[in-house]
N, C-alpha and C positions, 0 to 999 in steps of 0.2 A: 629733696627735690627729685621727682621721678622724670625719667626721660623716655620718650617713645622710641621704640626700636622696630624698624621694618621687619616683617616676617614673611617668608614665602612658604607656601604649602607644597610639600613634596607628594603630589598626588599622581597616580598612574593615569595614562590616557585611557579614555573610555570611548568605545565606538558609539556613534550617534544613532545610526540605523542598524538593526540586526541584519537586514538584507539591503543592498544598495538601492537608493531611491532612483526612480526612472521618470519623475515628473517633467512635463514639458511646459509648465507655467507655475507661477507662485499661487498658492492657495490664499484665500482671504483669511485673516486672523482677527475676527471680532472678539470682544470680551465674552467670557464664558463663566458659568457658575460651576462647571466641572473642572477639577484640577487637571492641568495638562500633564500627561504621562506618556510613556511609550516612545515609539520611533520619532526621532527629531528633537526630543526634549532631554535636556541634561539638567539634573537637579544639582544646584550648587550648595544649597543649604538643606541639610537633613537633621540638624541638631546634634550630630555626632562629633563635630569639630568646632570648638570655640562657639558654644551655643549663642544664638542671636547675631552672629556675624557670618558674612559670606566672604569668600576669597575676593581680593581686590581685582585680580586679573584672571583671565583664562587664556590658555594657549590652544590654538586650533590648527590641526593639520588636515588638509583636504586631500582626498584621493578618489579614485574611481576606476571604472573599467572602460575599455575602448582602446584608442591609440594615443601615442605621444602627440602632443599639440592639440588634442581635443579640448574644447572650451565649454564651460558651463557657468551658470550664474548661481550665486549663493546669497541668501539673505539671513542675517543674524538678528534675532529679537531678544530683548530682555522680557521676562515674564514675572509679574509681581501681583500679589493679592491686593485688592482695593475693596475693603468691606467683604461682601460675599462673592465678588467677582474676581476673576483672573484677567489681567490686562496685558496685552502684547504691545511692546514698544519697539519699533524698528531701531536697531543700533548701527547697522552697516550693511551695505550691498557690495558684493565683490564679483569680479570676473576671475575665474579660476582656469588655469591652463595646466593640463597634465604633462608631466615629464616622462622620462624613461625608467626612473628608479622604481623598483617593485618591492613589495613586501616579501614575507617568507612563509612557506607552508607552515600552518599551525599558529601563525601570528594573528594579531588583530587586523593587520593589513596583509592579505595573502599574496602569494607569488603571481597571481593573475591580475592583481590590482596595482595601479600606478599612482604614485604620489604626485601632487601638484608641485611644480617648480616655479610657477609664476602666479602672483596675485596682484590684482589692480582694483582700486576703488571703482565701483560702477555707479551709474546714475539711478536713483538719487543717492547722494552721499549723506548719510545721517550723522556721521561722526566728525571729529576734528583730529587730523593727523598729529601724532606724537602727544596728544592729550587723551583722547578716548580710544585710540587704537594705534598699533604699530605693525607695519607689514615688513616681513623679512622675505624677500622675493628674489632669490638668486638667479633664476632663469638659466640654470646650468645643469639641469637634470639631478639636482640634489633637492632636499625637502624644503619647501617654502612653508612659512607659518604666519599666522595672525596672532598677535597679542591684543586682547581686547579688554577694556575696563568694564567690569561687570556692573558698575554703578549700583551695587547693592541689590541687584535683582536676585530673586530666589532660584530662578531657572533661566536657562537659555534655550531658545528654539532655533534650529537651523533648517531652512527650507532650500530646495534646489529647483533649478529650471534648466533643462537640457536643450531648449529650443535654439540655442546659439550655434551648436555644432553637432557632433556625432557621438558623444560619450554614451555608453550603454548602461552605465550606472554611476551614481555619485554618492559620496559619503564624507564623513569627517571623524577625526578623533579629537576629544576635548579633555583637557586637564586643568584643574585649578592650580594657579601658581601664586 
């Protein structure tokens, strides 16, 4: 008799945008025949790990530039192929608040960038708490994180909207777990 054993992937965090996003509204995400790549897109399945499978969860750390307590919005999409088209499915909308903890010179998050310390579900909420996502939101100037069920999507897309406050840049790190 075989027994299923849960496995976590020990993947490094990857920066979602090469240069921080400065968008002041969310872009429309219609179906496309072109495979989504580049800034904002994280490929979860590339065939190199456990072919045919994607990690069950992703860990997301948000950060940005500006001042502590600056607020921005983030929207996470799952992206999957359907025939010849790629389909964007919204998974979660968040309100993100920057804290005072900074990165380090030469790191993925540099010394001029602040980690988010507070995350809250925004409207509309697409997920179900503790089933499709989990927020770790200390609100104490340490790093907040989102754990999100990848639902088997091949890619994640993260968009930002700075219209809520004054951040000068927004970004995230994503790791498969």
